[in-house]
C-alpha positions as semicolon CSV with decimal commas, in nm:
position;residue;x (nm);y (nm);z (nm)
1;M;-9,905;-6,531;-0,875
2;N;-10,127;-6,519;-1,175
3;G;-10,485;-6,559;-1,280
4;N;-10,427;-6,937;-1,331
5;I;-10,415;-7,009;-0,959
6;T;-10,689;-7,246;-0,855
7;E;-10,956;-7,072;-0,649
8;I;-11,115;-7,173;-0,317
9;S;-11,489;-7,107;-0,345
10;I;-11,781;-7,240;-0,147
11;S;-11,935;-7,401;-0,450
12;E;-11,609;-7,601;-0,498
13;M;-11,570;-7,683;-0,135
14;K;-11,921;-7,827;-0,124
15;K;-11,812;-8,085;-0,382
16;L;-11,494;-8,184;-0,198
17;Y;-11,553;-8,175;0,175
18;N;-11,824;-8,272;0,424
19;G;-11,947;-7,951;0,581
20;S;-12,270;-7,783;0,649
21;Y;-12,365;-7,520;0,400
22;I;-12,644;-7,288;0,275
23;D;-12,642;-7,222;-0,099
24;D;-12,304;-7,083;-0,205
25;D;-12,314;-6,830;0,073
26;I;-12,182;-6,994;0,386
27;M;-12,017;-7,322;0,489
28;V;-11,900;-7,437;0,832
29;F;-11,657;-7,703;0,945
30;N;-11,652;-7,836;1,306
31;E;-11,308;-7,984;1,267
32;I;-11,044;-7,825;1,041
33;G;-10,776;-8,075;1,155
34;S;-10,938;-8,342;0,941
35;L;-10,950;-8,129;0,621
36;P;-10,688;-8,233;0,352
37;L;-10,514;-7,914;0,224
38;P;-10,391;-7,864;-0,128
39;N;-10,014;-7,866;-0,203
40;E;-10,026;-7,567;-0,438
41;P;-10,125;-7,197;-0,402
42;R;-10,497;-7,126;-0,389
43;R;-10,670;-6,792;-0,430
44;M;-10,962;-6,723;-0,193
45;K;-11,299;-6,651;-0,358
46;C;-11,460;-6,619;-0,021
47;I;-11,371;-6,517;0,337
48;L;-11,224;-6,766;0,579
49;L;-11,276;-6,719;0,951
50;A;-11,119;-6,994;1,166
51;L;-11,024;-7,057;1,529
52;C;-10,733;-7,285;1,625
53;R;-10,822;-7,481;1,943
54;H;-10,513;-7,702;1,964
55;G;-10,188;-7,749;1,780
56;K;-10,016;-7,520;1,532
57;V;-10,048;-7,411;1,169
58;Q;-9,785;-7,240;0,952
59;Y;-9,886;-7,099;0,613
60;S;-9,836;-6,802;0,384
61;V;-10,080;-6,534;0,276
62;D;-9,974;-6,333;-0,026
63;T;-9,622;-6,478;0,022
64;E;-9,592;-6,366;0,386
65;E;-9,549;-6,652;0,635
66;R;-9,792;-6,671;0,927
67;M;-9,790;-6,887;1,240
68;V;-10,111;-6,984;1,418
69;A;-10,133;-7,134;1,769
70;A;-10,407;-7,239;2,010
71;N;-10,677;-6,967;2,065
72;D;-10,566;-6,774;1,756
73;V;-10,822;-6,649;1,508
74;I;-10,736;-6,655;1,138
75;I;-10,912;-6,427;0,889
76;I;-10,830;-6,461;0,520
77;S;-10,999;-6,225;0,279
78;E;-11,132;-6,276;-0,071
79;G;-10,853;-6,238;-0,334
80;Q;-10,569;-6,336;-0,103
81;V;-10,344;-6,633;-0,203
82;I;-10,257;-6,896;0,057
83;D;-9,981;-7,153;0,022
84;N;-9,705;-7,346;0,205
85;Y;-9,917;-7,522;0,470
86;M;-9,752;-7,701;0,758
87;L;-9,985;-7,852;1,020
88;S;-9,910;-8,013;1,352
89;N;-10,045;-8,365;1,406
90;D;-10,266;-8,246;1,695
91;L;-10,430;-7,961;1,501
92;S;-10,793;-7,900;1,596
93;G;-11,024;-7,611;1,527
94;I;-11,341;-7,470;1,364
95;A;-11,387;-7,272;1,039
96;I;-11,651;-7,072;0,861
97;L;-11,639;-6,978;0,493
98;I;-11,857;-6,680;0,392
99;S;-11,908;-6,556;0,036
100;Q;-11,816;-6,193;-0,024
101;N;-12,173;-6,114;-0,130
102;F;-12,320;-6,262;0,189
103;F;-12,063;-6,085;0,402
104;S;-12,144;-5,753;0,222
105;E;-12,513;-5,804;0,299
106;I;-12,430;-5,860;0,663
107;I;-12,216;-5,548;0,710
108;K;-12,377;-5,313;0,454
109;D;-12,522;-5,081;0,720
110;I;-12,226;-5,100;0,964
111;H;-11,918;-4,965;0,783
112;G;-11,723;-4,919;1,104
113;I;-11,710;-5,302;1,118
114;S;-11,601;-5,329;0,758
115;S;-11,300;-5,106;0,829
116;L;-11,196;-5,334;1,118
117;F;-11,221;-5,639;0,893
118;L;-11,013;-5,459;0,634
119;F;-10,756;-5,398;0,907
120;S;-10,739;-5,775;0,944
121;R;-10,602;-5,805;0,587
122;S;-10,270;-5,677;0,722
123;H;-10,313;-5,853;1,062
124;P;-10,477;-6,187;0,969
125;V;-10,378;-6,375;1,282
126;F;-10,454;-6,262;1,634
127;G;-10,490;-6,424;1,976
128;L;-10,808;-6,435;2,182
129;R;-10,847;-6,425;2,558
130;Q;-11,005;-6,729;2,715
131;D;-11,341;-6,564;2,761
132;E;-11,336;-6,450;2,397
133;V;-11,267;-6,803;2,284
134;G;-11,571;-6,914;2,484
135;N;-11,788;-6,651;2,320
136;L;-11,672;-6,748;1,969
137;M;-11,738;-7,112;2,035
138;T;-12,091;-7,034;2,160
139;Y;-12,169;-6,847;1,841
140;F;-12,022;-7,126;1,634
141;D;-12,229;-7,393;1,811
142;L;-12,548;-7,187;1,756
143;I;-12,459;-7,136;1,386
144;W;-12,370;-7,504;1,340
145;N;-12,698;-7,620;1,494
146;K;-12,905;-7,381;1,295
147;M;-12,719;-7,461;0,968
148;N;-12,826;-7,826;1,021
149;D;-13,191;-7,740;1,100
150;N;-13,313;-7,794;0,742
151;E;-13,681;-7,779;0,845
152;H;-13,653;-7,423;0,975
153;H;-13,820;-7,195;0,721
154;F;-13,603;-6,891;0,822
155;R;-13,279;-7,087;0,861
156;K;-13,068;-6,860;0,641
157;D;-13,203;-6,544;0,802
158;V;-13,131;-6,677;1,151
159;V;-12,784;-6,777;1,044
160;R;-12,725;-6,432;0,899
161;S;-12,830;-6,270;1,219
162;L;-12,609;-6,500;1,434
163;I;-12,308;-6,428;1,213
164;A;-12,379;-6,053;1,232
165;T;-12,382;-6,073;1,612
166;M;-12,062;-6,282;1,609
167;I;-11,895;-6,030;1,383
168;Y;-11,984;-5,753;1,625
169;D;-11,807;-5,931;1,907
170;L;-11,515;-6,036;1,695
171;S;-11,479;-5,675;1,565
172;Q;-11,451;-5,558;1,926
173;V;-11,155;-5,791;1,959
174;I;-11,004;-5,655;1,643
175;Y;-11,058;-5,299;1,769
176;R;-10,881;-5,386;2,093
177;I;-10,586;-5,532;1,906
178;Q;-10,583;-5,238;1,669
179;Q;-10,558;-4,994;1,958
180;Q;-10,277;-5,193;2,118
181;K;-10,082;-5,201;1,791
182;N;-10,136;-4,829;1,749
183;K;-9,984;-4,768;2,089
184;R;-9,685;-4,988;2,020
185;S;-9,626;-4,889;1,654
186;G;-9,669;-4,520;1,691
187;R;-9,707;-4,284;1,402
188;A;-9,721;-4,528;1,113
189;E;-10,006;-4,732;1,251
190;S;-10,183;-4,411;1,360
191;I;-10,162;-4,264;1,005
192;F;-10,288;-4,591;0,859
193;T;-10,586;-4,600;1,102
194;E;-10,680;-4,234;1,029
195;F;-10,642;-4,298;0,658
196;I;-10,885;-4,593;0,671
197;K;-11,135;-4,383;0,871
198;L;-11,118;-4,103;0,613
199;V;-11,153;-4,344;0,322
200;E;-11,456;-4,503;0,489
201;Q;-11,624;-4,164;0,524
202;N;-11,538;-4,027;0,179
203;F;-11,473;-4,304;-0,075
204;R;-11,810;-4,250;-0,250
205;H;-11,706;-3,915;-0,379
206;E;-11,326;-3,893;-0,332
207;R;-11,069;-4,141;-0,470
208;R;-10,758;-3,921;-0,496
209;V;-10,471;-4,024;-0,270
210;S;-10,360;-3,655;-0,261
211;H;-10,695;-3,563;-0,103
212;Y;-10,640;-3,801;0,188
213;A;-10,274;-3,690;0,220
214;T;-10,384;-3,328;0,249
215;R;-10,649;-3,421;0,509
216;L;-10,377;-3,594;0,710
217;C;-10,132;-3,302;0,658
218;I;-9,869;-3,525;0,496
219;T;-9,737;-3,563;0,144
220;P;-9,896;-3,829;-0,096
221;K;-9,559;-4,002;-0,115
222;Y;-9,527;-4,028;0,262
223;L;-9,890;-4,153;0,290
224;S;-9,824;-4,417;0,021
225;E;-9,502;-4,538;0,188
226;T;-9,663;-4,550;0,531
227;V;-9,977;-4,735;0,420
228;K;-9,767;-4,980;0,220
229;Q;-9,535;-5,037;0,517
230;V;-9,819;-5,108;0,761
231;S;-10,071;-5,295;0,537
232;H;-9,860;-5,423;0,244
233;R;-10,113;-5,254;0,017
234;T;-10,119;-4,913;-0,154
235;P;-10,367;-4,634;-0,065
236;N;-10,522;-4,681;-0,410
237;E;-10,585;-5,050;-0,342
238;W;-10,763;-4,968;-0,014
239;I;-10,973;-4,700;-0,180
240;D;-11,065;-4,924;-0,479
241;N;-11,157;-5,205;-0,239
242;Y;-11,412;-4,985;-0,068
243;V;-11,554;-4,858;-0,397
244;A;-11,584;-5,206;-0,556
245;L;-11,742;-5,348;-0,235
246;E;-12,001;-5,059;-0,223
247;I;-12,088;-5,106;-0,590
248;R;-12,140;-5,476;-0,527
249;V;-12,372;-5,407;-0,236
250;M;-12,580;-5,157;-0,442
251;L;-12,605;-5,393;-0,738
252;K;-12,727;-5,678;-0,520
253;N;-12,935;-5,493;-0,267
254;T;-13,096;-5,199;-0,450
255;T;-13,294;-5,145;-0,774
256;K;-13,085;-4,843;-0,873
257;S;-12,980;-4,839;-1,232
258;I;-12,616;-4,866;-1,317
259;K;-12,628;-4,501;-1,430
260;E;-12,767;-4,400;-1,093
261;I;-12,500;-4,594;-0,914
262;A;-12,233;-4,429;-1,129
263;E;-12,371;-4,085;-1,033
264;E;-12,390;-4,169;-0,665
265;M;-12,030;-4,307;-0,669
266;N;-11,904;-3,997;-0,852
267;F;-11,790;-4,167;-1,174
268;P;-11,793;-3,946;-1,488
269;N;-12,037;-4,181;-1,651
270;Q;-12,172;-4,534;-1,667
271;S;-11,885;-4,654;-1,893
272;F;-11,617;-4,544;-1,646
273;L;-11,793;-4,744;-1,372
274;G;-11,819;-5,042;-1,599
275;R;-11,447;-5,042;-1,675
276;F;-11,358;-4,997;-1,310
277;F;-11,587;-5,276;-1,200
278;K;-11,471;-5,520;-1,470
279;E;-11,109;-5,453;-1,367
280;H;-11,170;-5,517;-0,998
281;V;-11,446;-5,779;-1,002
282;G;-11,388;-5,960;-1,326
283;M;-11,730;-5,908;-1,485
284;S;-11,956;-5,625;-1,589
285;P;-12,205;-5,461;-1,345
286;S;-12,500;-5,608;-1,531
287;E;-12,340;-5,963;-1,531
288;Y;-12,272;-5,928;-1,158
289;R;-12,631;-5,821;-1,083
290;K;-12,765;-6,128;-1,267
291;S;-12,513;-6,367;-1,105
């Protein structure tokens, strides 16, 4: 998997498929069964949130096979690579694409929700109860109708609020599933959950894996092995994800200088932040702020 993999972005999807959209921030599809899917790997440049109503889907995310059935939610995060699609003939469902920037705006003041959505990176498919399916469909219908109300002056703001409310309810489902998995999986899942909580509270000023291992009273090696086992990502990858996301939010939603952001995020200087950001986002902080 290399940098030459074609990307799935909202701007590109707008050119190819008939869905409702607002700018390059959100796009909704009321029938995913009719969407033609590519035959080669694609890297996500946005977040996919979908609900399967009927039929089945088999696909891989970062080379791991996943099976989706009726009443299953699928969440695929930015940067993940999807491939090997196999769809049943009776597939039906809904889907929402959200840009990472728009998603960051929605959750910027509610980091508890962001940690639950990060949990979904290692658990991208989960089933809903029938009442939860009904709730999600109600949100989708409201979002769909408002997306198509082009004369509404505050259309984007209303859609943002509806998605935020939907995310609250969906995060409650993720929380329920997380608790169930913790009970079944025992210590490894518990360590991972506590690690994520600590990272969320401390990532602005602490990025050493050894710090989190000490807080959890385990060795850095054991923490790394456990987090990798549960989430298929290293502790450093989780920490860097939080840091990069927070910098993105501050660049887009505050007037703080890059130097001030570097100080707040505990980088030695502006140059260190610039190198970190370029490595993880693919452009400089100033370029990102202008984009």
